[in-house]
Every structure is written in structure tokens, then in C-alpha cells.
C-alpha positions in Angstrom: 0.3 -0.2 0.1 1.2 3.6 -0.8 -0.3 6.9 0.2 -0.7 9.4 -2.4 -2.1 13.1 -2.7 -4.8 14.0 -5.4 -6.2 17.8 -5.6 -10.1 17.9 -6.2 -11.7 20.8 -7.3 -15.1 20.6 -7.4 -17.6 22.2 -9.6 -18.4 24.7 -7.6 -15.0 25.6 -6.8 -14.0 24.5 -3.8 -10.6 22.6 -3.8 -9.9 19.7 -1.8 -6.2 18.8 -0.8 -7.2 15.1 -0.6 -5.0 12.0 1.3 -5.5 8.6 -0.1 -4.4 4.7 0.5 -3.0 3.0 -2.8 -3.2 -0.4 -3.4 -2.2 -1.5 -7.1 -3.8 -4.5 -9.3 -2.6 -8.4 -8.8 -3.2 -10.7 -10.5 -4.1 -13.7 -9.5 -1.9 -17.3 -9.9 -2.3 -20.0 -12.5 -1.5 -23.3 -12.4 -1.3 -25.8 -15.4 -3.4 -22.8 -17.3 -5.8 -22.9 -14.4 -7.0 -19.9 -12.5 -6.0 -20.7 -8.9 -6.6 -16.7 -7.4 -9.0 -14.2 -8.4 -7.9 -11.1 -10.0 -7.9 -8.0 -8.1 -8.0 -4.2 -9.5 -6.0 -1.6 -8.2 -7.9 0.4 -5.4 -7.7 4.1 -4.1 -9.1 5.0 -0.5 -9.7 8.1 0.6 -8.1 8.6 4.2 -8.6 12.6 4.0 -10.1 15.9 2.1 -8.8 19.1 3.7 -9.6 22.5 2.7 -7.5 25.1 4.4 -5.5 22.5 6.5 -9.6 21.4 7.8 -10.1 17.5 7.4 -13.9 18.0 5.6 -14.0 13.8 5.0 -16.6 13.3 7.4 -18.8 15.5 6.0 -18.6 14.5 2.8 -21.0 12.2 1.0 -20.6 8.5 -0.4 -21.5 9.8 -3.9 -18.7 12.4 -3.7 -16.1 10.0 -2.2 -16.2 7.6 -5.0 -15.8 9.9 -7.9 -12.7 11.8 -5.7 -10.8 8.1 -5.4 -12.0 7.5 -9.0 -10.4 9.8 -10.1 -7.4 10.4 -8.1 -6.5 6.3 -8.9 -6.9 7.2 -12.9 -4.4 10.3 -12.0 -2.4 8.1 -10.2 -1.5 5.1 -12.8 -1.4 7.4 -16.0 1.2 9.4 -14.2 3.0 5.9 -13.1 3.1 5.3 -17.1 4.1 8.4 -17.9 7.2 8.1 -15.9 
């Protein structure tokens, strides 16, 4: 697991400095061509969302949390490929 930072800008102009836990995708094992373990997709989990240093994570709705996690994951993975 690795900690990543992501800056999220809401449609209304509010900027959140976010901290997330990121786990890369894992490919399950195979044996003699048979799948022994499932594949697991990458996951980003929001742990903090700050405005001017104040953590407002407990005030965020589930839909917004999901959106931030997905955007942060995509940004992080595209950065890994570009480097």
C-alpha cells in the first residue's frame, strides 16, 4: 500500500487536498493454465479531504467520495505509465 495525494476541484470551485491509500492491481496465480486465485483491481481509498488544513472527510457524501477515489486512482495510474 502507498499513500498518494490528489487535488480535487469541485464544480463550485472548492479545492480539496486529498490523501488516499492506493493498492495496485494484483493478478491471481495460475497453475497448468487454470486460474487458482482471482485478479484484484487497483483501489484508492480516501482517508482525508482538507480545505485550508481542516479535514472535512466526515462531511462528504458517498457519491463524492467515490468520484474523488476514482479520479485520484486514474491520475495516479496515468502518472505511473508516463514516468
